[in-house]
C-alpha positions in Angstrom: 58.5 -19.5 172.8 56.9 -21.8 175.4 53.1 -21.6 175.6 52.7 -21.6 179.3 48.9 -21.5 179.1 49.1 -24.8 177.2 51.5 -26.2 179.8 49.0 -25.3 182.6 46.2 -26.8 180.6 48.0 -30.1 180.1 49.0 -30.2 183.7 45.4 -29.9 184.7 44.7 -32.9 182.5 47.2 -35.0 184.5 49.9 -35.2 181.8 53.5 -35.9 183.0 56.2 -33.4 182.3 58.0 -35.6 179.6 54.8 -35.9 177.6 54.1 -32.2 177.9 57.6 -31.3 176.8 57.1 -33.5 173.7 53.8 -31.8 172.8 54.5 -29.6 169.7 51.9 -27.1 170.7 53.8 -26.3 173.9 56.7 -25.0 171.8 59.4 -26.2 174.2 62.8 -26.6 172.4 65.5 -27.5 174.9 69.2 -27.4 174.1 70.7 -30.6 172.7 72.7 -31.0 176.0 69.5 -31.4 178.0 69.0 -35.1 178.8 65.6 -34.8 180.5 63.3 -32.3 178.7 60.4 -32.9 181.1 62.5 -32.0 184.2 63.9 -28.9 182.4 60.4 -27.8 181.4 59.2 -28.3 185.0 62.0 -26.1 186.4 61.3 -23.4 183.9 57.5 -23.6 184.6 58.0 -23.0 188.4 60.5 -20.2 187.8 57.9 -18.6 185.4 55.1 -18.9 188.0 57.4 -17.4 190.7 58.1 -14.4 188.4 54.4 -13.9 187.7 53.7 -14.0 191.5 56.3 -11.3 192.2 54.9 -9.2 189.4 51.4 -9.5 190.8 52.6 -8.4 194.2 54.3 -5.4 192.8 51.2 -4.5 190.8 49.0 -4.7 193.8 51.3 -2.8 196.1 49.7 0.3 197.5 50.9 3.4 195.7 51.7 6.4 197.7 48.6 8.6 198.2 48.6 12.0 196.6 47.9 15.0 198.9 44.4 15.2 197.6 43.8 11.5 198.4 45.3 11.9 201.9 43.1 14.9 202.6 40.0 13.0 201.4 40.9 10.1 203.6 41.6 12.2 206.7 38.3 14.0 206.4 36.2 10.8 206.5 34.1 10.5 209.7 35.9 7.6 211.3 35.2 6.6 214.9 38.3 8.5 216.0 37.2 11.7 214.4 33.6 11.3 215.7 35.0 10.9 219.2 37.3 13.9 218.8 34.1 15.8 218.3 32.0 14.2 221.0 34.6 14.3 223.8 34.6 18.2 224.1 30.9 18.4 223.5 30.0 16.0 226.3 32.9 17.1 228.5 31.8 20.8 228.4 28.2 19.9 228.9 29.2 17.8 231.9 31.3 20.6 233.3 28.6 23.2 233.1 25.9 20.9 234.2 27.9 20.1 237.3 28.8 23.7 238.0 25.3 25.0 237.2 22.9 22.0 237.8 20.0 24.4 237.1 19.4 25.3 234.4 22.2 23.5 232.4 21.8 20.1 234.1 18.0 19.9 233.8 18.0 18.0 230.5 20.5 15.5 231.8 22.1 15.7 235.3 25.9 15.8 235.3 26.0 12.9 237.7 25.5 10.1 236.8 24.3 10.5 233.2 26.7 13.0 231.6 29.6 11.6 233.6 28.8 8.1 232.2 28.5 9.5 228.7 31.9 11.2 229.0 33.5 8.0 230.2 32.0 6.1 227.2 33.1 8.5 224.5 36.6 8.9 226.0 37.0 5.1 226.1 35.9 4.9 222.5 38.4 7.5 221.5 41.2 5.7 223.2 40.2 2.4 221.8 40.0 4.0 218.3 43.5 5.5 218.7 44.9 2.2 219.9 43.4 0.4 216.9 44.3 3.1 214.4 47.2 2.5 211.9 47.0 6.0 210.5 47.7 9.5 211.7 46.4 10.1 215.2 46.6 13.8 215.2 46.6 16.3 212.3 45.0 19.5 211.2 41.6 17.8 210.5 41.5 16.4 214.0 42.5 19.7 215.5 39.7 21.5 213.7 37.3 18.7 214.7 38.2 19.3 218.4 37.8 23.0 218.0 34.3 22.5 216.5 33.6 20.1 219.4 34.4 22.9 221.9 32.3 25.4 220.0 29.4 23.0 219.8 29.7 22.1 223.5 29.6 25.8 224.5 26.7 26.5 222.2 24.8 23.4 223.3 25.2 24.2 227.0 24.4 27.9 226.3 21.1 27.0 224.5 20.0 24.8 227.4 20.8 27.5 229.9 19.0 30.1 227.9 16.0 27.8 227.5 15.9 27.2 231.3 16.1 30.9 232.0 13.3 31.6 229.6 11.1 29.1 231.4 12.0 30.7 234.7 14.2 27.9 236.1 16.2 28.9 239.1 20.0 29.4 239.0 21.5 26.8 241.3 25.1 26.1 242.3 26.5 22.6 242.5 25.7 20.3 245.4 29.3 20.7 246.6 28.7 24.4 247.3 26.3 23.7 250.1 27.2 24.5 253.7 26.5 21.7 256.2 23.8 22.7 258.7 22.6 21.5 262.1 20.1 18.7 261.9 21.3 15.4 260.3 21.5 15.7 256.5 20.6 19.4 256.1 22.6 21.8 253.9 22.2 25.5 253.1 22.8 27.2 249.7 23.2 30.9 248.9 20.5 31.2 246.4 17.3 33.3 245.9 14.4 32.1 248.0 11.7 29.8 246.5 8.4 31.6 247.1 4.8 30.9 246.1 2.6 34.0 246.4 5.3 35.6 248.5 5.4 32.8 251.0 8.4 30.4 251.5 7.8 27.0 250.0 8.2 23.7 251.8 8.7 21.1 249.1 8.6 17.3 249.4 9.5 14.7 246.8 8.8 11.1 247.5 6.7 8.0 246.9 4.2 6.1 249.0 5.9 2.7 248.3 9.2 4.0 249.7 9.7 3.1 253.4 12.1 6.0 253.9 9.6 8.4 252.5 6.8 6.9 254.6 8.8 7.3 257.8 9.9 10.9 256.9 6.3 11.9 256.0 5.4 12.2 259.6 7.9 14.9 260.3 6.7 16.9 257.3 3.1 16.5 258.2 3.7 17.6 261.8 5.5 20.7 260.6 2.7 21.6 258.3 0.1 21.3 261.0 2.1 23.8 263.1 2.0 26.4 260.4 -1.6 26.2 259.3 -4.6 24.0 258.7 -3.9 20.7 256.8 -6.6 18.9 254.9 -6.5 15.9 252.6 -3.9 13.9 254.5 -4.6 10.2 254.9 -2.7 7.4 256.6 -1.3 4.4 254.7 1.7 2.1 254.6 4.8 1.6 252.4 5.2 -1.4 250.1 4.8 -4.7 251.7 7.5 -6.2 249.5 10.2 -3.6 250.1 12.6 -3.3 253.0 11.0 -2.2 256.2 7.7 -3.6 254.8 4.5 -1.7 255.5 6.0 1.2 257.3 3.2 3.5 258.5 3.0 6.8 256.6 1.0 10.0 256.1 0.2 10.3 252.4 1.0 13.9 251.4 0.1 13.8 247.7 -3.4 15.2 248.3 -2.6 17.6 251.1 -3.8 21.1 251.0 -2.4 23.7 253.4 -4.2 26.8 254.5 -1.5 29.2 255.9 -0.6 32.8 256.0 3.1 32.2 256.5 4.2 29.3 254.3 3.3 27.4 251.1 3.4 23.6 250.5 4.3 21.8 247.3 4.5 18.1 246.9 5.5 15.6 244.3 4.6 12.1 245.5 4.1 8.9 243.5 1.0 7.1 244.8 1.0 4.2 242.2 2.2 1.8 244.8 4.6 0.3 242.2 8.0 -0.2 243.8 10.7 1.8 242.2 8.4 4.3 240.5 9.5 8.0 240.9 7.0 10.8 240.4 7.1 13.4 237.7 7.6 17.0 238.8 5.1 19.7 237.7 7.3 22.8 237.4 10.9 23.9 236.7 11.6 24.7 240.3 10.7 21.3 241.6 12.8 19.6 238.9 15.7 21.9 239.3 16.0 21.3 243.1 15.5 17.6 242.8 18.1 17.2 240.0 20.6 19.4 241.8 20.5 18.3 245.4 18.7 15.0 245.8 21.5 12.7 244.7 18.8 10.9 242.6 17.3 9.4 245.7 14.1 9.9 247.8 12.9 11.3 250.1 13.9 14.9 249.2 12.9 18.0 251.1 13.6 21.7 250.4 12.7 24.7 252.6 12.5 28.1 250.9 14.9 26.8 248.3 17.8 27.6 250.6 17.8 24.6 253.0 17.7 21.1 251.6 17.7 17.6 252.9 18.7 15.0 250.2 20.5 11.8 249.8 19.3 10.3 253.1 16.1 9.7 255.0 14.7 12.2 257.6 13.4 9.4 259.8 14.8 5.9 260.0 11.9 3.5 259.1 13.4 0.8 261.3 12.2 2.9 264.3 8.6 2.7 263.2 8.6 -1.0 262.5 6.7 -1.7 265.7 3.7 0.1 264.1 3.8 -1.6 260.8 0.4 -2.6 259.2 -1.6 -4.5 261.8 0.8 -3.9 264.7 0.1 -1.9 267.8 -2.5 0.3 266.2 -0.4 0.9 263.1 -0.5 4.3 261.3 -3.4 5.6 263.5 -1.4 5.1 266.6 1.6 7.0 265.0 -0.7 9.8 264.0 -2.2 10.1 267.5 1.3 10.1 269.0 2.6 12.8 266.6 -0.4 15.0 266.9 -0.4 14.9 270.7 3.4 15.1 270.9 3.6 12.2 273.2 4.5 8.5 273.1 7.3 6.5 271.5 6.5 7.3 267.8 6.8 11.0 268.5 10.1 10.4 270.2 11.5 9.1 266.9 10.0 11.9 264.8 10.1 15.0 266.9 13.8 15.9 266.2 13.4 16.3 262.5 10.0 17.8 262.8 11.4 20.6 264.9 14.3 21.1 262.5 11.9 21.6 259.6 10.0 24.1 261.8 13.2 25.9 262.6 14.1 26.2 258.9 10.6 27.4 258.1 10.7 29.9 260.9 14.0 31.4 259.7 12.5 31.5 256.1 9.5 33.5 257.2 11.5 36.1 259.0 9.1 35.9 262.0 10.0 35.0 265.6 9.1 31.9 267.4 7.0 33.9 269.7 4.9 35.3 266.9 4.4 31.9 265.2 3.8 30.1 268.5 1.2 32.7 269.4 -0.6 32.5 266.1 -0.6 28.7 265.7 -0.7 27.7 269.4 2.6 25.8 269.6 3.2 23.7 272.7 5.8 24.9 275.2 8.0 21.9 274.3 7.8 22.8 270.6 8.5 26.5 271.3 11.6 25.5 273.3 12.9 23.1 270.8 12.4 25.3 267.7 14.0 28.3 269.6 17.0 26.1 270.4 17.4 24.8 266.9 16.9 28.3 265.4 19.8 29.7 267.5 22.1 27.2 265.8 21.2 28.1 262.2 23.6 30.4 260.3 
């Protein structure tokens, strides 16, 4: 019986095959017919190693899994299984947040955040399935998807319930709006947004934003035609943004004394470019999330008429009165207040549209409001014309 361990040891010491074959401890006894014992031993040695290698492969071959082992493996939380759970959760949340942006979409808006999240988890699921060498669909995955649907419904329901408890309004998707006269306006069939029984004019913007700055004049003018405005000061948009130093009326500190409308404002006054303000109540957040397109400025009248996703006034038109030019913001204020001059020509159209939407929201006639607040004949005529076009 050949001692193959001894053979390996002597090989490692550099012995040649003839010398190894002659070593008595090796125990190699070739037939008398063998002329070259060393060569014969070498051949046997390599055959022996080949058999050992094959036995090793067989021993390490994966044995078929038992049913219990398969079940245990399938129930592991792999990336595929996690994504099978998350896709219905995020998908249902996105769907309900899109259909009911308030209150379901208040935590995260459907677009762009939930839409992006859905794309990511769907991609990870497809990537995991592509890389997977195991079963891609089985009872465990089916139950995981079912739990994902249940969790998605529960999660969306809890958010909606929380919003309802805190008094957030029920709002349909932006796509449900009906286009209205006046560039950029849309109407929604929702309950009116009132404060102390009066329709609310709401503005969301920032003083650094040139589009908000230009639009602020139309809002300020409309406010002055429905009551007494205090706390308004003139300023300019960011000098480092587009349409640098656009003249503006800062509305953040405005107080309105009126018997017919209420005013709410959310305006960032930090002067830091790109900074958006924080809303102070659920109604403000709901309307901005649902209908602004995540842009500024945003305006809502009575909660039923909104202007979002575009500017009210093109700041390019007010560039002639940027800081230090042609009297600047003071000249614009004088023009708007007196309803004369070039700045008023650029601002009047949207100012009158805001007044028309406010008039409709109050339920009063132009004659009643004009008599109470002393509207000019031009404003009376313009608002009357605009009001006749509203549905």
